N, C-alpha and C positions, 0 to 999 in steps of 0.2 A: 505493501498499498502505499503509498504517493506521501510526507509529511507536505505539513502548509508552507516549510517554507519552500519549497521545490516544486509544490502551486503555484506560489506566488509568483517565484521565480521566472513558470512556465507562463504566465502569464502574461511579468513585462517584457518578457520576453517576444511573446504573444503581440501587445501592441506596438516596441518595434518595429515588430517588421509590417507594420499594420504603419506607421509613417513613414516607413520607409522605402513601402510602396507607395504614398501617394506624393511620396520626391522625387522614388523614377517616374511618375506619372508628369509631373511638372516637367520636368526634363523630356522627358517624351516630347509634350505638347510643344515647349520648346525650340528643339532639333529640326519638327516636324515644317513649322517656320519660315527655319534659316532653311533648309533645304528648298521647302517651294521658293524666298526669296532666290536663293543659290539656282536655281532652277533657270528664273527670270532673265540671270544677268551668265548663264551656262559658265560657272565657277567651273577650275580643276580639281577641286575639293570633293567635286558633288558624293562618287562613293565613297570618299573615307565618312561623309555625311552615313550616308546611308549604315555600312558599319556596323556606325556608333550607335544608328537604332536601330539595329536588330543587337545589338550588344544587352541597350538597357531597354529594352521589349523582353529579351531574352529573363533576364534578371526580374523583373517587376512576370511574370507567369510563372517564378518560384517562389517569390513571395505570397506567388496567387497561393499558387495548390500549397505550400507549405500549413498559410495560414483555414483551406479547407479543410487539409486534413490534422489537422490544431486544433479546428470546431470538431469534427468529427469524432476526435478523441473523446473531447467533454461532451459528446453529446449532445452541443447548439450548434450541429450544421438542419438545416432549416430546409426545403423542400420545396419550394414553391411549382405545382404544378400548374397549370395551364393549358388550353388549347395556342398553338401557336399552326400559323404557317413556314412550314420548311425552309420552304424557299428565304424567308427574308431571315431566318439564323443566318441562312450560307453564303447569302450575299452581301451583309454586316462583316463574317468574316475574310471574306475577295477583297473590300470597300479596303478591310484596313491594312491587309499583306501584301494589295498590291504595288502599291510603290513599291516597297521593300525587294518583292520577286520581282519587280519587275527590272528593275537596278541592275541586275543581274541575268537579265532577257529571258530570267523562266514566265510561260506561257501558262493561264491558268485556262483549265475549261469547264465549265460548273453548270450541271444536266440535275435538274428537278423539275419536274412536275411542277406546275404553275397550281394545279386546286390541292398538296399534298400535305392535308392539314393533317395535328398530332400533339399528344399531351405529352408536357414532358416541362420543366425547367431550363430556358429558355438563356439565364448565364450561366447555369454550370457545366451548358452541354456546347455553347459557343465555349465557353472556356477550353477545353478538351478541344475543340474543333480547331483554336485560335493555337493552341500550341502543338499538334499533330502540320501546323497549314509553316510555322513558323520553323520549326525543323525541318523541313524541305528544302525551306533557304540553303543550309549546310551542306544534304543530299543527292538532292533531286539534278539529273545532267539539263536539265531544258523545261521541263516539263509537268503539271501540276494537273491534278485532274480530283471536282471534287462531287460527288453524285449524293441521291438520296433517293429511296425507291422503297416500297409494299411491299414487305416480302412475306406473304400468309402473316402472322397477329403479330411484325414487329418491323418498327420502322427501321430502318438500316441506312447509315449516314460513311460515308466511306471517301477515303481522299487517299489518293493513289501517286507514285512522283517514279518515274524512271532512271532512277540511279542504282546504287546497287544493291538494297534492297538492307531488313532486317540480321544483326549477326542471330544466327542459330540462340545465346541465350533468352533473347528477345519473341523468340513467336512463340505467339499462343494461339490454340489449336481447340476447337470445339468450345464447351462453355467452363478451360480451364481460368485460373485465373492468377492472381500475381496475390503467391503467398502473401495473406496479412502479419506474419511475424516478423519476415526477413525482405524484406519489399529492399534493399534499397543493398548497393553490394559497394562501394570505391574502390576494392583491388583492379576493377574493370578499366575501371574512371569515370562507365556510362550506369549516372546512379538508378534509372530508370526510375525518376522521380515519376515523371510523368505519364508513363501507363498505368502507374499503380493511385496516380490520380485519375486518371482516365476506366479504371476499377471500381474506385469510392463514385464514381461518378453514374459508373451502369451502377454498379447494384442497389443507387439509392433509389431505381429507379424500375417498379414492378408491378407487377396486373393479374390480382390470384395469384395463380403460382405460378407464373410467367415471371422470369428475373432480368435486367439489364445482363448482356456482357457485352463482351468488349473480342477484334480478333486484330491480330496481327502475321502478314502471310507476305511471301515475294510472288511474285509472278502479277498477275492481273490483267487489266490491256493494257498496261506500261508499261508492262515488265519488272517495275520498281519493288518498294514495295509497295504495301498495301491495308491498310490500318481500317477497320468497319467498326464501326458501333451499331449494335443492337437495341434495343429500346422497346421495353414491350406496350 
């Protein structure tokens, strides 16, 4: 059992992460304005600005995931389920990530029926999509495809790329999920925290006996990595 001091420290740490996340958000927005002015003047350092923007967003995403995991551990994670047009969620992520991906010449293909509606937590699902989209900046060659479709009793959101694919230790098949007791390994240099966050968000969505889950595979329509989020 955790002592009161440990709980107090974790609360302070969470509050510090929240403040840091807000500061990074301000830095990101300021940098976005600078990039806009730089594009108008055709600055030579525009690419470096995009790299800074990528790193700031990556750090911000890490803090969001840590705060979400903290809330889940404290049983304070609230799931806000509502009916949403799925295309709105996907389009918002594309708008957020397009400038960064396009700076590397990465083409984004969006495929989602306009009349596809589903019940889910918009913010949490957008966080999962945004995290995977942001990672494609590092791993894809020049293409990303984001799509959504109804498969039987599930909404399936897929993000595919034409990069080298997922390493074996990050492949998840069937209904397998990342082990709750040991989601992170620092020995490999890849913590898997983003996929652990995806696992948490997926499992937080359920409909009767059906529970959400995700798959990470290699191949797909673009031949690289394919991430699939299943929401019942």
